[in-house]
N, C-alpha and C positions, 0 to 999 in steps of 0.2 A: 276303334276297338280299344277298350280299357287296357292299360298296361299290365294289369294282373289277371287278365282273362285268359287263363291257360287253355281252356277248351277251344276258343277261337284261334289262338296261336297254334295249337296242335292240329286243328282241322286245316289251317293254311299250309302247314308243313306236309301233312298227309296228301293234300291236293297237289302240292308241288312235286311229290314223289311219283305221281302218275306219269310224268314225262322223264323221270330219271332212268338211268341205266341200271338194270336189275343187279349188275355186278358191283355197283357202287352204293347201293342202298338196301338195307334189310326190308323196308316197306315196299320198295319197287320190286324186290325179289318176290315178296308175297303176292303183290298184284300180278306179276307175270305168271305165277303158279296157279292163280285163280281162286275161285270161291271155295273149292274143296279143301285146299291147303289152309286158307284163312279160317274156315270153319273148324278144321281139325285143331288149329292153334287155339281157337276160342274154347273148344271142348277140353283141351289140355289145361288151359288156364283156369277154367271153371272147376275142374277137379282139384287143382292146386289150391284154389280158394277154399274149397270144402275141407281139404286136408288141413290147411292152416287155421281154419276156424276152430278146429279141435284142440289147438295148442293155446297155451297161456300167453304167448308172445303176440301182442296186437300189432307190433311193428311188422312182423312177417306177414300177417294177414293184410295189413294196409298195402304192403308191397305187392302181394298177389292180386289184390283187388285192382290195383293200378294196372298190372299186366292184363287183367281181364278187360278192363275199360279200354285200354289201348288197342288191343286186338279187335274188340267189338267196333271201335271207331274206325279201324282200318277197313273192316268189312263194310261199314256204312259208307265211307268215302269211295270204296271200290264199286259199290252199287249206286253211287251218285245220290246218296241220302245226305242232306245237309244238316248242319247243327241246328239251323232254324226249324227244320222239320221235326227233329227230335225234341227240341224245346217246346214246339207247338203241341206235340202229342202228349208230352208230360203235363203241360199246362191244361190241356183238355181233360186229362184224367184227375188233375189236382182237385181235392175237395170231394171227390166221388169215392164212396166206399169201394174197397177192392172187391167185395162180394157183388155189389151192384155192377161194377165195370165188367167183371167176368160174366155175369148173367146177361149183360147187354150184347155180348159178342154173338155173331151169327153162328149158328150150329153147323 
């Protein structure tokens, strides 16, 4: 893994928290509380991103986007979705018009 590959490093830490004591780790605590709690954190963070987007301070927006990414990756690891799977799906979509991709989805 490249030294500066923060997403691989983060996924490794998140995976390691699956076996951690929930009282010793924020992420382990989220895992123990389950999908509902993790999903509510994602909704909370998404709202904070939207609020920060209305401000002139892009540092605050960047901070909130990172919180949203983080909690989304917590959900991915909780559901055993790998970084490779996420990268493959993004690669599959790359170069495809968003309108075409949306139209190709099953109804």
